[in-house]
C-alpha positions as CSV (number, residue, x, y, z in Angstrom):
1,X,62.1,-58.0,-68.7
2,X,65.5,-58.7,-70.7
3,X,67.5,-62.7,-69.9
4,X,70.8,-61.9,-69.6
5,X,71.9,-63.0,-73.1
6,X,69.7,-59.8,-74.2
7,X,71.7,-57.9,-71.8
8,X,75.0,-58.7,-73.0
9,X,73.6,-58.6,-76.8
10,X,72.9,-54.4,-75.9
11,X,75.8,-54.1,-74.8
12,X,77.8,-55.5,-77.0
13,X,79.6,-53.5,-80.0
14,X,80.7,-55.9,-82.9
15,X,82.4,-55.6,-86.1
16,X,81.1,-57.1,-89.6
17,X,84.3,-57.2,-92.1
18,X,83.1,-58.4,-95.3
19,X,83.8,-57.5,-98.8
20,X,80.6,-59.2,-100.4
21,X,77.9,-56.4,-100.1
22,X,75.0,-59.0,-99.7
23,X,76.9,-60.8,-96.3
24,X,77.7,-57.8,-95.0
25,X,73.3,-56.6,-95.1
26,X,72.5,-59.8,-94.2
27,X,75.2,-60.3,-91.5
28,X,74.5,-57.1,-89.8
29,X,70.9,-57.4,-90.1
30,X,70.6,-60.4,-88.1
31,X,73.0,-59.2,-85.3
32,X,70.9,-55.9,-85.4
33,X,67.6,-57.7,-84.7
34,X,69.6,-59.6,-81.5
35,X,69.9,-56.0,-80.0
36,X,73.6,-56.0,-80.7
37,X,75.3,-53.1,-82.0
38,X,77.2,-53.4,-85.2
39,X,79.1,-51.6,-87.3
40,X,79.9,-53.1,-91.3
41,X,83.1,-52.7,-93.0
42,X,83.4,-53.5,-96.6
43,X,87.9,-54.2,-96.1
44,X,90.1,-55.0,-94.3
45,X,92.0,-51.7,-94.1
46,X,88.6,-49.9,-92.8
47,X,88.5,-52.4,-90.2
48,X,91.8,-51.7,-88.9
49,X,90.8,-47.7,-88.8
50,X,87.7,-48.5,-87.2
51,X,89.3,-50.9,-84.6
52,X,91.4,-47.6,-83.9
53,X,88.4,-45.2,-83.6
54,X,86.0,-47.6,-81.3
55,X,87.4,-50.9,-80.5
56,X,84.9,-53.7,-80.8
57,X,83.9,-56.0,-78.3
58,X,84.3,-59.1,-81.3
59,X,84.9,-59.1,-84.5
60,X,83.4,-61.3,-87.0
61,X,86.1,-61.1,-90.0
62,X,86.3,-62.9,-93.9
63,X,89.1,-64.1,-95.3
64,X,89.4,-63.5,-98.8
65,X,89.1,-60.0,-99.7
66,X,91.2,-57.8,-101.9
67,X,94.1,-55.7,-101.2
68,X,94.1,-57.1,-97.5
69,X,92.9,-60.7,-96.7
70,X,91.1,-61.3,-92.9
71,X,95.1,-63.1,-92.3
72,X,96.8,-60.1,-92.3
73,X,93.6,-57.7,-90.8
74,X,93.9,-60.1,-87.7
75,X,97.6,-60.9,-87.8
76,X,98.1,-56.7,-87.5
77,X,95.1,-56.6,-84.5
78,X,97.6,-59.3,-82.6
79,X,100.7,-57.4,-83.3
80,X,99.0,-54.0,-81.3
81,X,99.1,-54.6,-77.5
82,X,95.9,-52.3,-77.8
83,X,93.8,-54.8,-79.7
84,X,95.3,-58.4,-79.0
85,X,92.7,-59.6,-76.7
86,X,90.0,-58.8,-79.6
87,X,88.1,-62.1,-80.0
88,X,88.3,-62.3,-83.5
89,X,86.1,-65.6,-85.3
90,X,86.6,-65.9,-89.0
91,X,84.3,-66.7,-91.4
92,X,84.8,-67.9,-94.8
93,X,83.9,-70.3,-97.6
94,X,87.3,-71.7,-97.4
95,X,86.8,-75.3,-96.1
96,X,90.3,-76.6,-96.7
97,X,91.8,-77.4,-92.8
98,X,94.9,-75.5,-93.5
99,X,92.6,-72.8,-94.0
100,X,91.3,-73.1,-90.6
101,X,94.3,-74.4,-88.9
102,X,95.8,-70.6,-90.5
103,X,92.8,-68.9,-88.6
104,X,94.0,-70.1,-85.5
105,X,97.6,-70.0,-86.0
106,X,96.9,-65.8,-86.5
107,X,95.1,-65.8,-83.7
108,X,91.4,-65.9,-84.5
109,X,89.4,-67.6,-81.5
110,X,86.7,-69.6,-84.1
111,X,85.8,-70.8,-87.4
112,X,82.5,-70.3,-89.2
113,X,82.2,-71.8,-92.8
114,X,80.0,-70.2,-95.7
115,X,77.0,-70.8,-96.3
116,X,76.0,-69.9,-92.8
117,X,73.3,-71.0,-90.9
118,X,72.4,-67.7,-88.8
119,X,71.6,-70.0,-85.3
120,X,75.4,-71.5,-85.6
121,X,76.8,-67.7,-86.4
122,X,74.6,-66.3,-82.8
123,X,75.3,-69.1,-80.9
124,X,79.5,-68.5,-81.6
125,X,78.5,-64.9,-81.1
126,X,77.3,-65.3,-77.7
127,X,79.7,-68.1,-76.3
128,X,82.7,-65.7,-77.2
129,X,81.4,-63.2,-76.0
130,X,80.6,-64.4,-72.7
131,X,84.2,-66.3,-72.8
132,X,85.9,-62.7,-73.5
133,X,83.6,-61.3,-70.6
134,X,84.9,-63.6,-68.0
135,X,88.5,-63.4,-69.2
136,X,88.2,-59.5,-68.7
137,X,86.6,-59.8,-65.4
138,X,89.1,-62.7,-64.2
139,X,92.3,-60.2,-65.5
140,X,91.0,-57.5,-63.7
141,X,90.5,-59.8,-60.9
142,X,94.2,-60.2,-60.6
143,X,95.5,-56.9,-61.4
144,X,93.6,-55.7,-58.4
145,X,95.0,-58.3,-56.2
146,X,98.4,-57.6,-57.5
147,X,97.7,-54.1,-56.9
148,X,96.9,-54.7,-53.4
149,X,99.9,-56.8,-52.6
150,X,101.6,-54.2,-54.1
151,X,100.2,-51.8,-51.9
152,X,100.4,-53.8,-49.0
153,X,104.3,-53.9,-49.9
154,X,105.0,-50.6,-50.1
155,X,103.0,-50.0,-46.7
156,X,105.9,-52.1,-45.3
157,X,108.6,-50.9,-46.9
158,X,107.2,-47.1,-46.0
159,X,106.6,-48.1,-42.4
160,X,109.8,-49.6,-42.0
161,X,111.6,-46.5,-43.4
162,X,109.6,-44.4,-40.8
163,X,110.8,-46.0,-38.1
164,X,114.5,-45.3,-38.7
165,X,113.7,-41.9,-39.4
166,X,111.4,-41.8,-35.7
167,X,115.1,-42.1,-34.2
168,X,115.3,-37.8,-35.1
169,X,112.0,-36.5,-34.0
170,X,112.4,-33.1,-35.8
171,X,112.3,-34.2,-39.0
172,X,108.3,-34.3,-38.4
173,X,106.7,-36.0,-41.8
174,X,110.0,-35.7,-43.9
175,X,109.6,-38.7,-45.9
176,X,106.3,-37.4,-47.1
177,X,107.0,-34.1,-48.4
178,X,110.5,-35.4,-50.3
179,X,107.9,-37.9,-52.1
180,X,105.6,-35.1,-53.0
181,X,108.4,-32.9,-53.5
182,X,110.5,-35.6,-55.9
183,X,106.9,-35.8,-57.7
184,X,106.5,-32.2,-58.4
185,X,110.1,-32.4,-60.2
186,X,109.6,-35.4,-62.2
187,X,106.6,-34.0,-63.8
188,X,108.3,-30.6,-64.4
189,X,111.6,-32.4,-66.2
190,X,109.1,-34.7,-67.7
191,X,108.1,-31.8,-69.6
192,X,112.0,-30.8,-70.6
193,X,113.7,-32.4,-74.1
194,X,116.2,-33.7,-72.4
195,X,114.4,-36.3,-70.0
196,X,111.3,-36.5,-71.6
197,X,111.9,-40.1,-72.9
198,X,112.7,-41.4,-69.7
199,X,110.5,-39.9,-67.4
200,X,107.1,-41.9,-67.8
201,X,104.2,-42.5,-65.5
202,X,106.3,-46.2,-64.8
203,X,109.4,-43.8,-63.6
204,X,107.1,-41.2,-61.7
205,X,105.7,-44.3,-59.6
206,X,108.6,-46.2,-59.0
207,X,110.6,-42.9,-57.8
208,X,107.7,-42.1,-55.3
209,X,108.0,-45.7,-53.8
210,X,111.7,-45.9,-53.6
211,X,112.2,-42.4,-52.0
212,X,111.4,-42.5,-48.6
213,X,114.4,-45.4,-49.2
214,X,117.2,-42.7,-49.9
215,X,118.5,-42.6,-45.6
216,X,117.4,-46.2,-44.8
217,X,120.7,-46.4,-44.2
218,X,121.0,-43.6,-41.4
219,X,119.8,-46.3,-39.0
220,X,123.4,-47.6,-38.7
221,X,124.9,-44.0,-37.7
222,X,125.1,-43.9,-33.4
223,X,122.9,-41.7,-31.5
224,X,125.8,-39.0,-30.8
225,X,126.6,-38.5,-34.6
226,X,123.2,-38.7,-35.8
227,X,121.5,-36.2,-33.2
228,X,124.5,-34.0,-32.5
229,X,123.2,-31.1,-32.3
230,X,126.3,-28.8,-33.2
231,X,128.6,-29.4,-36.3
232,X,130.3,-32.7,-37.0
233,X,134.3,-32.9,-36.0
234,X,136.0,-34.4,-39.4
235,X,136.1,-37.6,-38.5
236,X,132.0,-37.7,-37.5
237,X,131.3,-36.4,-40.6
238,X,133.2,-39.2,-42.6
239,X,131.3,-41.7,-40.4
240,X,127.8,-40.2,-41.2
241,X,128.8,-40.3,-45.3
242,X,128.9,-43.7,-44.7
243,X,125.0,-44.0,-44.4
244,X,124.7,-43.7,-48.2
245,X,126.8,-46.8,-49.1
246,X,125.4,-48.9,-46.3
247,X,121.7,-48.1,-47.4
248,X,122.6,-48.6,-50.9
249,X,123.9,-52.2,-49.6
250,X,121.3,-52.5,-47.8
251,X,118.8,-52.9,-50.9
252,X,121.6,-54.5,-53.0
253,X,120.3,-57.4,-50.9
254,X,117.2,-57.6,-51.6
255,X,118.3,-56.8,-55.5
256,X,120.0,-60.2,-55.5
257,X,116.6,-62.1,-54.4
258,X,114.6,-59.5,-57.0
259,X,117.3,-58.5,-60.0
260,X,114.5,-57.3,-62.4
261,X,112.6,-55.1,-59.6
262,X,112.9,-51.7,-61.1
263,X,111.6,-49.9,-58.0
264,X,114.4,-51.7,-56.2
265,X,117.2,-50.4,-58.4
266,X,116.0,-47.3,-58.2
267,X,116.0,-47.4,-54.5
268,X,119.6,-48.4,-54.8
269,X,120.3,-45.5,-56.8
270,X,118.5,-42.9,-54.7
271,X,120.2,-44.2,-51.0
272,X,123.9,-44.6,-52.9
273,X,124.0,-41.5,-55.3
274,X,121.9,-38.5,-53.6
275,X,124.9,-37.0,-51.8
276,X,126.6,-36.4,-54.9
277,X,127.4,-32.9,-56.4
278,X,126.9,-31.9,-60.2
279,X,130.6,-31.0,-60.3
280,X,132.0,-33.5,-58.8
281,X,132.8,-32.8,-55.1
282,X,129.8,-34.9,-53.5
283,X,130.2,-38.6,-52.0
284,X,130.4,-41.3,-52.1
285,X,131.8,-41.9,-55.3
286,X,132.6,-38.3,-56.7
287,X,130.1,-38.9,-59.8
288,X,129.5,-35.8,-61.8
289,X,127.3,-34.0,-64.0
290,X,124.6,-36.7,-65.8
291,X,126.7,-39.6,-64.2
292,X,125.0,-39.1,-61.2
293,X,121.3,-41.2,-61.8
294,X,118.6,-39.0,-62.6
295,X,116.9,-40.1,-59.2
296,X,119.6,-39.7,-57.2
297,X,119.7,-35.7,-58.6
298,X,116.2,-35.3,-58.3
299,X,116.2,-36.8,-54.7
300,X,119.2,-34.5,-54.2
301,X,116.9,-31.0,-54.7
302,X,114.1,-32.4,-52.7
303,X,116.4,-33.2,-49.7
304,X,118.5,-30.4,-49.5
305,X,114.8,-28.5,-49.9
306,X,113.2,-29.6,-47.1
307,X,115.7,-29.1,-44.9
308,X,116.3,-26.1,-45.4
309,X,113.0,-25.8,-44.4
310,X,112.9,-27.6,-41.2
311,X,114.1,-27.6,-38.1
312,X,117.0,-29.8,-37.2
313,X,118.4,-30.6,-34.4
314,X,121.9,-28.6,-35.6
315,X,119.6,-25.7,-36.7
316,X,116.6,-23.7,-37.3
317,X,114.5,-23.4,-40.4
318,X,115.7,-21.2,-43.1
319,X,113.0,-19.0,-45.0
320,X,111.8,-19.2,-48.3
321,X,113.5,-16.6,-49.9
322,X,116.7,-17.9,-48.3
323,X,115.9,-22.1,-49.1
324,X,115.0,-21.2,-53.0
325,X,118.0,-18.6,-53.3
326,X,120.3,-21.1,-51.9
327,X,118.9,-23.3,-54.2
328,X,119.7,-21.5,-57.2
329,X,123.0,-20.8,-56.4
330,X,123.5,-24.5,-56.1
331,X,123.2,-24.8,-59.9
332,X,125.8,-25.9,-62.0
333,X,127.8,-27.0,-58.8
334,X,125.5,-29.0,-56.3
335,X,122.9,-29.4,-58.1
336,X,121.4,-30.7,-62.2
337,X,121.0,-27.2,-63.1
338,X,118.1,-27.9,-65.6
339,X,116.2,-29.4,-61.9
340,X,117.4,-26.5,-60.5
341,X,115.2,-24.3,-63.5
342,X,112.1,-26.7,-62.9
343,X,112.4,-26.0,-59.2
344,X,112.6,-22.7,-59.6
345,X,109.4,-22.7,-61.8
346,X,107.5,-24.7,-59.4
347,X,108.5,-23.1,-56.7
348,X,105.3,-21.8,-55.2
349,X,104.2,-25.4,-55.1
350,X,107.0,-26.5,-53.3
351,X,106.0,-23.7,-50.9
352,X,102.5,-24.7,-50.4
353,X,103.1,-28.2,-50.1
354,X,105.5,-27.8,-47.2
355,X,102.9,-25.8,-45.5
356,X,100.5,-28.4,-46.0
357,X,102.5,-31.0,-44.6
358,X,104.1,-29.8,-41.4
359,X,107.0,-27.8,-42.4
360,X,107.8,-24.7,-40.7
């Protein structure tokens, strides 16, 4: 039966870097005898390539090597976010204190002086493998707790948005559908040259989380206007239009407390600007074209599509063909024309999503 150290040895992948063949053979053989998976490498540049191919659990690194010494190898690893957490133990014949200080300064976790005793190498390898595993475990634990807190906060925000939406019983699962429509559009837009450098996983995650806030300002609109079954008068429409500014101002109050929160920033832009038109005839700021924040342009298409396909107190649902035609005609006028093209290419998915999520 294997003890804990044996199990660790079986799992560990160690990169040994030394330009002296005898040292490389000796260290590799000893570590393999202990059950470690060992990859011997005779040069610094080759070591960096080996790490790219398969990041090891630990590196034993000689300092004095031609072309690229161990200090430079370690420095490059620590400059790369993918590899900076890999523990590096220097093994060198250099005995000056300044060399040891430099080794720790470039990111090494330990230093063994040649000629080495293998018992010492083994003990330090086991120690740093354990420390690295404990560190990774703690980081995973912290990330999980942060994720749980974040999900809890998102659930609370969504619940508040649903509470505002519940005043209109006919909207059904509007917020959930709009989240999905925004995701479809963002994923499609991500493939386009214009926006592929802007839309990444973080953008889409923030878009999904912020989308329920787009109409949060409607909580301030009185029922006689919000739920009016007929066409709004000019004065009533002016009051209705204030929901975008009210929503943005409400979220801005939160943003003052968390100025670096990108999710809240996106919520502000969506709440304020999702009724702006590409040609400048929208509200509240009469923005034009790409001056309209991208999240708001995405929401504009998603929100209008859902309104068209749904029953409202003032209208019945439009058909799939009617809704597609209205969105298509709005390209370059109400909507970002590139987004309209993305919508047309994904309209089957829009229709399927709507039907699955209770749209008429």
